FISEGU-484237 format. One record per residue (C-alpha): x, y, z; residue number from 1. Coordinates in steps of 0.2 Angstrom, whole numbers. Example, Ala and Ser with C-alpha at 12.3 -4.5 7.8 and 13.67 -1.06 7.14 Angstrom:
% residues 2
REC_62_-22_39_1
REC_68_-5_36_2
% end
This chain:
% residues 952
REC_98_242_266_1
REC_109_233_253_2
REC_124_236_264_3
REC_114_230_279_4
REC_110_214_271_5
REC_128_211_265_6
REC_134_214_283_7
REC_120_202_290_8
REC_125_189_278_9
REC_144_191_282_10
REC_139_189_301_11
REC_129_174_297_12
REC_144_166_288_13
REC_154_170_303_14
REC_144_158_315_15
REC_139_145_302_16
REC_150_132_311_17
REC_140_134_328_18
REC_129_120_332_19
REC_118_130_343_20
REC_102_132_333_21
REC_96_146_344_22
REC_111_156_339_23
REC_109_153_321_24
REC_90_158_323_25
REC_96_174_331_26
REC_107_178_316_27
REC_92_176_305_28
REC_82_187_315_29
REC_96_200_315_30
REC_96_200_296_31
REC_77_204_296_32
REC_78_217_309_33
REC_93_225_300_34
REC_83_227_285_35
REC_65_230_290_36
REC_56_238_305_37
REC_42_231_315_38
REC_29_238_302_39
REC_38_230_287_40
REC_46_246_281_41
REC_64_247_275_42
REC_76_254_287_43
REC_90_267_283_44
REC_108_261_281_45
REC_112_269_297_46
REC_98_260_307_47
REC_103_244_299_48
REC_121_246_304_49
REC_116_250_322_50
REC_105_235_323_51
REC_119_224_317_52
REC_132_232_329_53
REC_121_228_343_54
REC_119_210_338_55
REC_138_208_337_56
REC_141_216_354_57
REC_128_204_361_58
REC_136_189_352_59
REC_154_193_358_60
REC_148_195_376_61
REC_140_178_376_62
REC_157_170_372_63
REC_163_162_388_64
REC_173_147_394_65
REC_165_132_403_66
REC_168_141_420_67
REC_158_156_413_68
REC_174_167_411_69
REC_170_180_397_70
REC_182_182_382_71
REC_189_199_388_72
REC_194_192_405_73
REC_202_177_397_74
REC_213_188_386_75
REC_218_197_402_76
REC_222_182_411_77
REC_234_176_398_78
REC_245_190_403_79
REC_244_188_422_80
REC_259_187_433_81
REC_254_170_440_82
REC_258_155_429_83
REC_243_145_435_84
REC_231_160_430_85
REC_240_161_413_86
REC_237_143_410_87
REC_219_144_415_88
REC_217_159_403_89
REC_224_149_389_90
REC_214_134_392_91
REC_198_145_393_92
REC_203_153_377_93
REC_204_136_369_94
REC_187_132_375_95
REC_180_149_368_96
REC_189_145_351_97
REC_180_128_350_98
REC_163_134_355_99
REC_163_152_349_100
REC_175_154_334_101
REC_166_169_328_102
REC_169_179_344_103
REC_188_174_342_104
REC_188_180_324_105
REC_182_197_330_106
REC_196_198_342_107
REC_209_189_331_108
REC_223_202_334_109
REC_222_201_353_110
REC_221_182_353_111
REC_236_180_342_112
REC_246_192_353_113
REC_241_184_369_114
REC_245_167_363_115
REC_261_171_354_116
REC_268_179_369_117
REC_265_163_379_118
REC_275_153_367_119
REC_291_160_376_120
REC_283_159_393_121
REC_295_155_408_122
REC_283_142_414_123
REC_283_125_405_124
REC_264_123_408_125
REC_260_139_401_126
REC_270_135_385_127
REC_262_119_383_128
REC_245_127_385_129
REC_249_141_373_130
REC_254_127_360_131
REC_238_118_362_132
REC_228_134_361_133
REC_237_139_345_134
REC_235_122_337_135
REC_218_116_342_136
REC_209_133_345_137
REC_216_149_337_138
REC_221_142_320_139
REC_205_132_317_140
REC_195_146_322_141
REC_203_159_311_142
REC_207_147_296_143
REC_221_150_284_144
REC_213_166_278_145
REC_211_174_295_146
REC_228_168_300_147
REC_237_176_285_148
REC_238_194_291_149
REC_246_188_307_150
REC_258_175_300_151
REC_273_186_301_152
REC_269_191_319_153
REC_268_172_324_154
REC_284_169_315_155
REC_292_182_325_156
REC_285_175_342_157
REC_292_158_337_158
REC_309_165_332_159
REC_309_174_349_160
REC_306_157_357_161
REC_320_149_347_162
REC_332_161_352_163
REC_327_163_370_164
REC_340_164_383_165
REC_332_151_394_166
REC_336_133_389_167
REC_319_126_393_168
REC_311_139_382_169
REC_322_135_367_170
REC_320_117_370_171
REC_301_118_368_172
REC_301_131_354_173
REC_302_119_339_174
REC_285_112_345_175
REC_278_129_343_176
REC_285_129_325_177
REC_277_112_322_178
REC_260_119_327_179
REC_262_133_314_180
REC_268_122_301_181
REC_253_110_304_182
REC_241_125_302_183
REC_248_135_286_184
REC_265_128_280_185
REC_265_140_265_186
REC_263_155_276_187
REC_276_150_288_188
REC_289_146_274_189
REC_285_163_266_190
REC_290_173_281_191
REC_308_174_287_192
REC_314_157_281_193
REC_332_161_282_194
REC_331_167_300_195
REC_321_152_305_196
REC_334_141_297_197
REC_348_150_306_198
REC_339_148_323_199
REC_336_130_320_200
REC_355_128_316_201
REC_360_138_331_202
REC_350_126_342_203
REC_358_111_334_204
REC_375_119_337_205
REC_373_125_355_206
REC_364_109_362_207
REC_361_110_380_208
REC_376_120_385_209
REC_367_137_382_210
REC_383_144_375_211
REC_382_159_363_212
REC_400_159_357_213
REC_404_158_338_214
REC_422_155_338_215
REC_431_142_326_216
REC_432_130_340_217
REC_413_130_343_218
REC_409_130_324_219
REC_418_114_321_220
REC_406_104_331_221
REC_390_104_341_222
REC_386_105_360_223
REC_381_90_370_224
REC_362_86_371_225
REC_351_72_376_226
REC_347_60_362_227
REC_328_62_365_228
REC_329_81_365_229
REC_340_82_350_230
REC_329_69_341_231
REC_314_81_343_232
REC_323_96_337_233
REC_329_86_322_234
REC_311_81_318_235
REC_305_99_319_236
REC_320_104_308_237
REC_316_91_295_238
REC_298_96_294_239
REC_302_114_291_240
REC_315_109_278_241
REC_302_98_269_242
REC_291_113_268_243
REC_304_124_261_244
REC_312_111_249_245
REC_297_102_242_246
REC_284_115_244_247
REC_265_112_247_248
REC_256_106_232_249
REC_238_110_238_250
REC_232_126_245_251
REC_231_129_263_252
REC_212_131_263_253
REC_211_112_257_254
REC_218_106_273_255
REC_203_98_282_256
REC_197_105_298_257
REC_207_121_298_258
REC_196_134_290_259
REC_179_138_297_260
REC_177_155_289_261
REC_169_150_273_262
REC_170_137_259_263
REC_181_149_249_264
REC_200_149_250_265
REC_214_160_246_266
REC_230_154_239_267
REC_244_166_244_268
REC_258_166_231_269
REC_272_179_231_270
REC_287_183_220_271
REC_288_177_202_272
REC_273_165_202_273
REC_262_180_207_274
REC_269_191_193_275
REC_265_177_181_276
REC_247_177_186_277
REC_247_161_196_278
REC_241_169_212_279
REC_222_168_215_280
REC_211_179_225_281
REC_195_177_234_282
REC_184_185_248_283
REC_193_182_264_284
REC_200_191_279_285
REC_201_210_280_286
REC_219_210_277_287
REC_220_195_265_288
REC_225_205_250_289
REC_238_215_260_290
REC_246_199_267_291
REC_249_194_249_292
REC_262_208_248_293
REC_274_198_258_294
REC_292_203_259_295
REC_305_195_248_296
REC_307_177_254_297
REC_313_160_248_298
REC_298_159_236_299
REC_303_175_227_300
REC_312_174_211_301
REC_323_190_213_302
REC_330_199_228_303
REC_328_217_232_304
REC_344_226_236_305
REC_339_231_254_306
REC_336_213_258_307
REC_353_206_254_308
REC_367_214_263_309
REC_384_209_271_310
REC_389_211_288_311
REC_406_215_294_312
REC_411_197_294_313
REC_406_195_275_314
REC_391_185_279_315
REC_375_187_269_316
REC_360_193_279_317
REC_342_196_276_318
REC_328_184_269_319
REC_335_183_251_320
REC_338_166_242_321
REC_356_169_245_322
REC_353_170_264_323
REC_343_154_263_324
REC_357_145_254_325
REC_370_151_266_326
REC_360_145_282_327
REC_355_129_273_328
REC_374_125_269_329
REC_378_129_287_330
REC_364_117_292_331
REC_371_103_281_332
REC_388_105_291_333
REC_379_104_308_334
REC_369_89_303_335
REC_385_80_298_336
REC_392_85_315_337
REC_377_78_324_338
REC_379_62_314_339
REC_397_61_319_340
REC_392_64_337_341
REC_378_50_337_342
REC_389_38_327_343
REC_399_34_343_344
REC_385_23_349_345
REC_392_9_337_346
REC_408_8_347_347
REC_400_9_364_348
REC_404_-6_374_349
REC_386_-5_382_350
REC_378_-8_366_351
REC_369_2_352_352
REC_357_15_358_353
REC_341_16_348_354
REC_338_35_351_355
REC_356_39_344_356
REC_352_28_329_357
REC_337_38_326_358
REC_346_54_328_359
REC_358_48_315_360
REC_344_45_303_361
REC_335_61_306_362
REC_352_71_304_363
REC_354_62_287_364
REC_337_67_282_365
REC_340_85_287_366
REC_357_86_278_367
REC_348_79_262_368
REC_334_92_263_369
REC_346_106_267_370
REC_357_101_253_371
REC_343_103_241_372
REC_340_121_247_373
REC_359_125_247_374
REC_361_119_229_375
REC_344_124_223_376
REC_350_140_214_377
REC_341_143_198_378
REC_351_144_181_379
REC_348_163_180_380
REC_355_166_197_381
REC_370_155_194_382
REC_374_165_178_383
REC_372_181_187_384
REC_382_175_202_385
REC_396_164_196_386
REC_404_163_213_387
REC_389_152_219_388
REC_398_136_225_389
REC_390_119_226_390
REC_388_113_244_391
REC_388_95_238_392
REC_405_97_230_393
REC_413_101_247_394
REC_403_88_256_395
REC_406_73_245_396
REC_424_71_250_397
REC_419_71_268_398
REC_406_59_265_399
REC_418_47_257_400
REC_430_49_272_401
REC_417_49_286_402
REC_401_41_281_403
REC_406_27_270_404
REC_415_18_284_405
REC_398_15_293_406
REC_387_13_278_407
REC_377_2_276_408
REC_375_-2_295_409
REC_374_-20_300_410
REC_363_-28_313_411
REC_370_-25_330_412
REC_376_-39_341_413
REC_370_-30_357_414
REC_359_-15_362_415
REC_358_-4_377_416
REC_351_-10_393_417
REC_332_-12_393_418
REC_330_-8_374_419
REC_321_-19_362_420
REC_333_-26_348_421
REC_319_-26_335_422
REC_316_-8_337_423
REC_335_-4_336_424
REC_335_-14_319_425
REC_320_-5_313_426
REC_329_12_317_427
REC_345_5_308_428
REC_335_1_293_429
REC_328_19_293_430
REC_346_25_295_431
REC_353_15_280_432
REC_338_21_269_433
REC_341_40_274_434
REC_359_39_271_435
REC_357_31_254_436
REC_345_45_249_437
REC_358_58_255_438
REC_372_49_245_439
REC_361_49_229_440
REC_356_67_231_441
REC_374_72_234_442
REC_380_62_219_443
REC_367_69_208_444
REC_371_87_213_445
REC_390_84_210_446
REC_386_76_193_447
REC_376_90_187_448
REC_389_103_194_449
REC_403_93_184_450
REC_393_96_168_451
REC_395_115_171_452
REC_412_117_177_453
REC_428_108_181_454
REC_429_100_199_455
REC_444_96_210_456
REC_452_79_207_457
REC_448_74_225_458
REC_429_77_222_459
REC_429_67_206_460
REC_439_53_214_461
REC_427_52_229_462
REC_411_52_218_463
REC_412_35_211_464
REC_414_27_228_465
REC_400_37_235_466
REC_388_33_221_467
REC_393_14_220_468
REC_390_12_239_469
REC_372_19_237_470
REC_369_8_222_471
REC_375_-7_231_472
REC_363_-4_245_473
REC_348_-1_234_474
REC_352_-18_225_475
REC_353_-27_242_476
REC_337_-19_247_477
REC_328_-24_231_478
REC_334_-42_234_479
REC_326_-43_251_480
REC_339_-38_263_481
REC_337_-21_271_482
REC_349_-24_285_483
REC_363_-36_284_484
REC_366_-47_299_485
REC_384_-45_299_486
REC_395_-58_309_487
REC_384_-60_324_488
REC_367_-52_320_489
REC_352_-56_310_490
REC_346_-50_293_491
REC_331_-39_292_492
REC_321_-42_277_493
REC_315_-27_266_494
REC_297_-22_272_495
REC_284_-24_259_496
REC_278_-6_261_497
REC_296_0_258_498
REC_298_-7_240_499
REC_290_9_233_500
REC_303_20_241_501
REC_317_9_236_502
REC_311_8_218_503
REC_310_27_219_504
REC_329_27_224_505
REC_333_16_210_506
REC_324_27_198_507
REC_334_42_204_508
REC_350_33_202_509
REC_346_27_184_510
REC_342_45_179_511
REC_359_51_183_512
REC_370_57_169_513
REC_377_43_159_514
REC_395_48_162_515
REC_393_44_181_516
REC_393_25_177_517
REC_409_26_166_518
REC_420_21_181_519
REC_422_2_183_520
REC_415_2_201_521
REC_400_12_197_522
REC_397_2_180_523
REC_397_-14_190_524
REC_386_-8_203_525
REC_374_-1_190_526
REC_374_-18_181_527
REC_369_-27_198_528
REC_356_-14_201_529
REC_348_-17_184_530
REC_348_-36_187_531
REC_339_-33_204_532
REC_326_-21_196_533
REC_323_-34_182_534
REC_320_-48_196_535
REC_308_-36_205_536
REC_299_-32_189_537
REC_297_-50_184_538
REC_292_-56_202_539
REC_279_-43_203_540
REC_272_-48_185_541
REC_272_-66_190_542
REC_263_-63_206_543
REC_251_-50_198_544
REC_255_-38_213_545
REC_247_-23_206_546
REC_255_-11_219_547
REC_272_-17_215_548
REC_269_-17_197_549
REC_263_1_198_550
REC_279_6_207_551
REC_290_-3_194_552
REC_280_6_180_553
REC_285_23_188_554
REC_303_18_187_555
REC_302_11_169_556
REC_293_27_164_557
REC_307_38_169_558
REC_321_26_163_559
REC_316_18_146_560
REC_312_34_136_561
REC_328_42_141_562
REC_338_27_137_563
REC_329_26_120_564
REC_335_44_117_565
REC_353_41_123_566
REC_356_25_114_567
REC_354_12_129_568
REC_370_17_137_569
REC_365_13_155_570
REC_352_0_152_571
REC_358_-14_140_572
REC_346_-19_125_573
REC_343_-36_133_574
REC_337_-28_149_575
REC_326_-16_141_576
REC_319_-29_130_577
REC_315_-40_145_578
REC_306_-25_153_579
REC_296_-21_138_580
REC_292_-40_135_581
REC_280_-40_151_582
REC_270_-25_147_583
REC_256_-34_138_584
REC_254_-46_153_585
REC_254_-31_165_586
REC_240_-22_154_587
REC_230_-38_155_588
REC_232_-38_174_589
REC_227_-20_175_590
REC_212_-23_164_591
REC_200_-8_166_592
REC_201_-6_184_593
REC_217_5_185_594
REC_215_18_171_595
REC_229_29_177_596
REC_242_16_178_597
REC_236_9_161_598
REC_238_26_153_599
REC_255_28_160_600
REC_261_11_154_601
REC_253_14_137_602
REC_262_31_136_603
REC_278_22_140_604
REC_276_9_127_605
REC_272_23_115_606
REC_288_33_118_607
REC_298_17_117_608
REC_290_11_101_609
REC_291_29_93_610
REC_310_28_94_611
REC_312_10_88_612
REC_306_8_70_613
REC_308_-8_61_614
REC_326_-14_61_615
REC_329_-6_78_616
REC_335_-15_93_617
REC_318_-17_101_618
REC_308_-20_85_619
REC_307_-38_88_620
REC_300_-37_106_621
REC_288_-24_101_622
REC_281_-35_87_623
REC_279_-48_100_624
REC_270_-36_111_625
REC_259_-31_97_626
REC_253_-49_94_627
REC_248_-51_112_628
REC_239_-34_114_629
REC_225_-37_101_630
REC_214_-46_114_631
REC_216_-30_125_632
REC_206_-20_112_633
REC_193_-33_107_634
REC_192_-52_108_635
REC_187_-56_91_636
REC_185_-74_85_637
REC_199_-79_73_638
REC_196_-81_54_639
REC_187_-97_50_640
REC_177_-98_67_641
REC_160_-106_66_642
REC_145_-95_62_643
REC_138_-87_77_644
REC_154_-85_87_645
REC_153_-69_97_646
REC_165_-55_100_647
REC_168_-48_117_648
REC_175_-31_122_649
REC_193_-31_129_650
REC_199_-21_144_651
REC_204_-6_133_652
REC_186_-4_127_653
REC_180_-2_145_654
REC_193_11_149_655
REC_189_30_150_656
REC_191_40_134_657
REC_209_47_137_658
REC_215_30_141_659
REC_207_23_125_660
REC_215_37_115_661
REC_232_32_122_662
REC_229_14_117_663
REC_224_18_99_664
REC_238_30_97_665
REC_250_16_101_666
REC_244_8_84_667
REC_252_23_75_668
REC_270_19_81_669
REC_271_0_83_670
REC_284_-7_70_671
REC_272_-21_64_672
REC_253_-23_63_673
REC_245_-40_61_674
REC_227_-45_56_675
REC_221_-49_74_676
REC_226_-31_79_677
REC_218_-23_64_678
REC_202_-33_67_679
REC_201_-30_86_680
REC_204_-11_83_681
REC_190_-10_70_682
REC_178_-19_81_683
REC_183_-8_96_684
REC_180_8_86_685
REC_162_2_81_686
REC_158_-3_99_687
REC_142_7_100_688
REC_140_3_119_689
REC_156_9_126_690
REC_168_19_115_691
REC_167_38_111_692
REC_163_42_93_693
REC_179_52_91_694
REC_189_36_94_695
REC_187_30_76_696
REC_195_47_69_697
REC_210_44_80_698
REC_212_26_75_699
REC_211_32_56_700
REC_225_45_59_701
REC_235_32_68_702
REC_234_20_54_703
REC_238_34_41_704
REC_254_39_52_705
REC_260_20_52_706
REC_255_15_34_707
REC_271_4_32_708
REC_267_-6_47_709
REC_253_-16_39_710
REC_251_-24_22_711
REC_240_-14_10_712
REC_225_-26_10_713
REC_225_-25_30_714
REC_225_-6_29_715
REC_211_-5_16_716
REC_201_-18_25_717
REC_202_-7_41_718
REC_196_8_32_719
REC_182_-1_23_720
REC_176_-9_40_721
REC_173_9_47_722
REC_164_14_31_723
REC_153_-1_33_724
REC_148_5_50_725
REC_139_-4_64_726
REC_125_-16_61_727
REC_107_-12_67_728
REC_102_-13_85_729
REC_92_-29_82_730
REC_107_-37_74_731
REC_120_-33_87_732
REC_126_-45_100_733
REC_113_-46_113_734
REC_114_-35_129_735
REC_102_-33_143_736
REC_108_-15_147_737
REC_105_-8_129_738
REC_93_6_125_739
REC_87_4_107_740
REC_85_23_103_741
REC_101_27_112_742
REC_112_14_103_743
REC_104_18_86_744
REC_108_36_88_745
REC_126_32_94_746
REC_128_21_78_747
REC_124_36_67_748
REC_136_47_77_749
REC_150_35_75_750
REC_146_34_56_751
REC_145_53_54_752
REC_163_54_62_753
REC_171_39_54_754
REC_164_40_36_755
REC_173_56_30_756
REC_189_51_38_757
REC_189_34_31_758
REC_184_39_14_759
REC_198_52_14_760
REC_211_39_19_761
REC_205_27_5_762
REC_207_41_-7_763
REC_224_44_-1_764
REC_229_27_-6_765
REC_226_32_-24_766
REC_237_44_-35_767
REC_234_56_-50_768
REC_236_42_-63_769
REC_224_30_-54_770
REC_212_40_-44_771
REC_199_26_-42_772
REC_212_14_-34_773
REC_205_16_-16_774
REC_187_15_-21_775
REC_191_-1_-31_776
REC_200_-9_-17_777
REC_185_-6_-5_778
REC_170_-8_-16_779
REC_170_-27_-16_780
REC_169_-27_3_781
REC_156_-13_4_782
REC_145_-21_-9_783
REC_146_-38_0_784
REC_142_-31_17_785
REC_128_-21_10_786
REC_120_-36_1_787
REC_122_-47_16_788
REC_113_-34_27_789
REC_99_-31_15_790
REC_96_-50_14_791
REC_95_-51_33_792
REC_83_-37_34_793
REC_95_-25_43_794
REC_89_-9_35_795
REC_98_3_47_796
REC_115_-6_45_797
REC_113_-7_26_798
REC_109_12_25_799
REC_125_15_35_800
REC_135_4_23_801
REC_127_13_8_802
REC_131_30_16_803
REC_149_25_18_804
REC_150_19_0_805
REC_142_36_-7_806
REC_154_46_3_807
REC_169_36_-4_808
REC_162_39_-22_809
REC_160_57_-18_810
REC_177_60_-11_811
REC_185_49_-25_812
REC_176_58_-39_813
REC_181_75_-32_814
REC_199_70_-32_815
REC_198_63_-49_816
REC_190_79_-56_817
REC_204_89_-47_818
REC_218_80_-55_819
REC_210_76_-72_820
REC_201_91_-77_821
REC_183_97_-77_822
REC_176_81_-84_823
REC_186_69_-72_824
REC_191_52_-76_825
REC_179_38_-81_826
REC_177_23_-69_827
REC_187_9_-76_828
REC_182_-4_-62_829
REC_166_-14_-66_830
REC_164_-18_-47_831
REC_163_1_-43_832
REC_152_6_-58_833
REC_141_-9_-55_834
REC_138_-6_-36_835
REC_135_13_-38_836
REC_117_12_-45_837
REC_109_0_-32_838
REC_118_7_-17_839
REC_115_25_-22_840
REC_97_21_-24_841
REC_96_13_-7_842
REC_104_28_1_843
REC_94_41_-8_844
REC_77_32_-3_845
REC_81_28_15_846
REC_94_40_22_847
REC_86_52_35_848
REC_93_70_39_849
REC_89_66_58_850
REC_100_51_58_851
REC_116_61_59_852
REC_121_58_41_853
REC_124_70_27_854
REC_111_66_14_855
REC_118_79_2_856
REC_134_69_0_857
REC_124_59_-14_858
REC_122_76_-24_859
REC_141_79_-21_860
REC_145_63_-29_861
REC_133_65_-43_862
REC_140_82_-47_863
REC_158_76_-47_864
REC_155_59_-55_865
REC_158_56_-73_866
REC_143_59_-85_867
REC_140_40_-86_868
REC_135_39_-68_869
REC_119_50_-65_870
REC_108_41_-77_871
REC_110_23_-70_872
REC_108_30_-53_873
REC_92_39_-57_874
REC_85_24_-66_875
REC_89_13_-50_876
REC_80_26_-39_877
REC_65_24_-49_878
REC_65_6_-50_879
REC_68_4_-31_880
REC_53_15_-27_881
REC_39_5_-33_882
REC_37_-5_-16_883
REC_28_9_-6_884
REC_21_26_-8_885
REC_34_34_4_886
REC_48_28_-7_887
REC_39_34_-22_888
REC_37_52_-14_889
REC_56_52_-11_890
REC_60_46_-28_891
REC_49_60_-35_892
REC_58_73_-24_893
REC_75_66_-31_894
REC_69_67_-49_895
REC_63_85_-46_896
REC_80_91_-39_897
REC_89_81_-53_898
REC_79_91_-66_899
REC_85_107_-57_900
REC_103_102_-56_901
REC_104_96_-74_902
REC_96_113_-80_903
REC_109_122_-70_904
REC_123_112_-77_905
REC_129_105_-61_906
REC_125_87_-66_907
REC_129_79_-83_908
REC_115_68_-90_909
REC_107_68_-107_910
REC_89_75_-109_911
REC_83_59_-117_912
REC_89_49_-102_913
REC_82_61_-90_914
REC_65_61_-99_915
REC_64_43_-98_916
REC_67_44_-79_917
REC_53_57_-77_918
REC_40_46_-87_919
REC_45_31_-78_920
REC_42_38_-61_921
REC_26_46_-67_922
REC_19_29_-72_923
REC_24_21_-56_924
REC_16_35_-46_925
REC_0_33_-56_926
REC_0_15_-53_927
REC_0_17_-34_928
REC_-17_26_-35_929
REC_-11_39_-22_930
REC_-18_56_-25_931
REC_-3_65_-17_932
REC_10_55_-27_933
REC_0_57_-43_934
REC_-1_76_-41_935
REC_18_77_-38_936
REC_21_66_-53_937
REC_11_78_-64_938
REC_20_93_-57_939
REC_36_86_-65_940
REC_29_92_-82_941
REC_28_110_-76_942
REC_45_108_-68_943
REC_52_102_-84_944
REC_44_116_-94_945
REC_51_129_-82_946
REC_69_122_-81_947
REC_71_118_-100_948
REC_59_130_-108_949
REC_50_116_-117_950
REC_37_103_-115_951
REC_43_86_-109_952
% end
């Protein structure tokens, strides 16, 4: 029965995407019938299995097209000799896939075989119907999990179409490859990538002539082909190259509308990533696990010996990385030949043809992507195979000779008949952009290759010209001209949505090795580019264009930290200072509405500030930024403001916790810290309505790491403010959204995290010769704030302040005892010794364990403090307990424990002094006329007798 239920549930999942309520109800009934008979008795596993099989057969037989043709007949029609019948069968199969996906999953192998065969059908209508059935029917019905076992089969069918003898079949084959790439790009890239690249390259080479020769005369060029057909082929080739070169970041199962089997997905990873444990596994198709064991492909890290061999011509075959690189290199050469063939349109007396311009743009895109594959060997492979040659090294001289003469293209004076000149200009803008990307990628590949080995003089001579031309075009585009008008044309401005891509090109250019800009031509072009980037950055900041600012931030993030490490070789100090100068204004523009961009900008400023200490080139501009950033933490009224002036949270106080941490850590690397920044930071750390309680600890660590950036009195004031803690709820700035209980609990949570760290930081300001220095510096502030809160009636706030003071005394006393011996050093500051009795008494009588504060910290302080401390504290506790019975009970508990600690030798206090304290508290308890308090007071006599062995 358990097996029957499992099978019934699997069957229910198989049709959970069907809208027919009756069919879903039938599944539920089948589950019940599979487990229990009519009398409610459990069936055997055999009976349950028989019931489910019968239901599955009925469900499959119900699957039919709109004309009523059942699934079996439709599959048979797909192989009929008549083209019209084959088309009808494929169209009917598409309808079944949409209406009955569960039935198609049950016949997945047959459906894949029938549709795959028709991808290379002789009839154009049948091929079109097969592509539609594959993309709109079979793939959504199976999902990525169900498609995985048949991925290799489909790739073989697509390869058969790509290499078909009929011209029409080969022409339509890339569309079938597009359908597969749309469905599961990772699976397509993992099976026969080298062969598919070779097939696509062969289609480019042959064109429309259908030739199959491979002689040297044929390999030097490409066959003639209509521009529209070649454009479609190049787009398919580009899509496949993008899948191989860039990879797919998300799993295939996350692609909407493709998987209907279940909500669970499977990520198929082969090769080195699978061996590292990156692959995942989930319940899927029957052969999902088997399909993971894919043959070595472009995704594999190593190559099996039987997958890499050489034919009689010395060419590498198989599906290894080497084979992919060889075919990619060949594709680069063919794409350049296609570009040469289409470039003739610029000299055509009939005008520029827009389709040929688009062909040139797509050929450049394919050449760039293929170049990344051809030169994408890993370092380990390059060490093992020293004969791996860079494709870019051989291409750059040809680029300088053939491409630079037509780049950048200018606006045409005339276009072909019946063509829109505006469309032609848009196509030429795309051409210039793709060419620029290709030039930069080729330059980058050559530049990194030159760091590993010596290159030919011709390559090194051509590189500066290629790189400079690309930099010049990026500069022109940033300044608003994407297509120069030339002598007779009209300038085309840079589209607003293109600035992001242009800034990405500028970022790639500025991250090239520094030696690339040593030549005069590249150095001048780089200087112009930096000016253009600065103008774009300043214009975006002035206009508060958030999208443009975000794009510029991506460039600055990649450029400035590297320049700080390298010594500002490419970016002058003045330019870098101008970029950094606007960061506070940008942060204010972002406010709290763009946390991710704010965090990136804060990380950038942190990296720059960490490498520019006081006296460095950017220290002055960083100090200016610090002065402007205080209001971003908290808008605090300046010193001397009238009474009642309120503070307001800044943008940083409203950010998520990770962004707040990035902002606070910035304080630890800035060259200077001013009073407004310290006040704002302290106010933000104590903001009980917004910030996390851990933020105060991060702020203390940042201040300790940057101790020399602020004067000692500012640092001490910051630590003391955190020891003071937040005021009581009734004494905070009014807020309509505040819950009293929640805020009070949050105040104590912040105090519990901040007090130990702040006390330790103040102790760190002392040394062995003067261990009470930190406490002396902070005691005046703490005593003043405590007295002020007591006068206002802020009991909770005063208790938090007292807890901070007690923790400071405890930490300082323990430090003094550790460096001075068992008895410790006496307190030589009257402000500290004078504040201890009152504040200790307040804390002992009013601190609660449930508030989140450590009440035992007072006993830590009394145990470690000098012998002159416990007596005055005990007397102050007794003196402060006369106002109520509750305080008297707490004082009695304190005195009782004090007797125990003194008898054990943990606390140093004379017996006479302790005896006076006991008698005093007994008198006060008797005066209250409270029976319970009186009993506890009398019990102290017994406690004394037991502890000291004598009567009081």
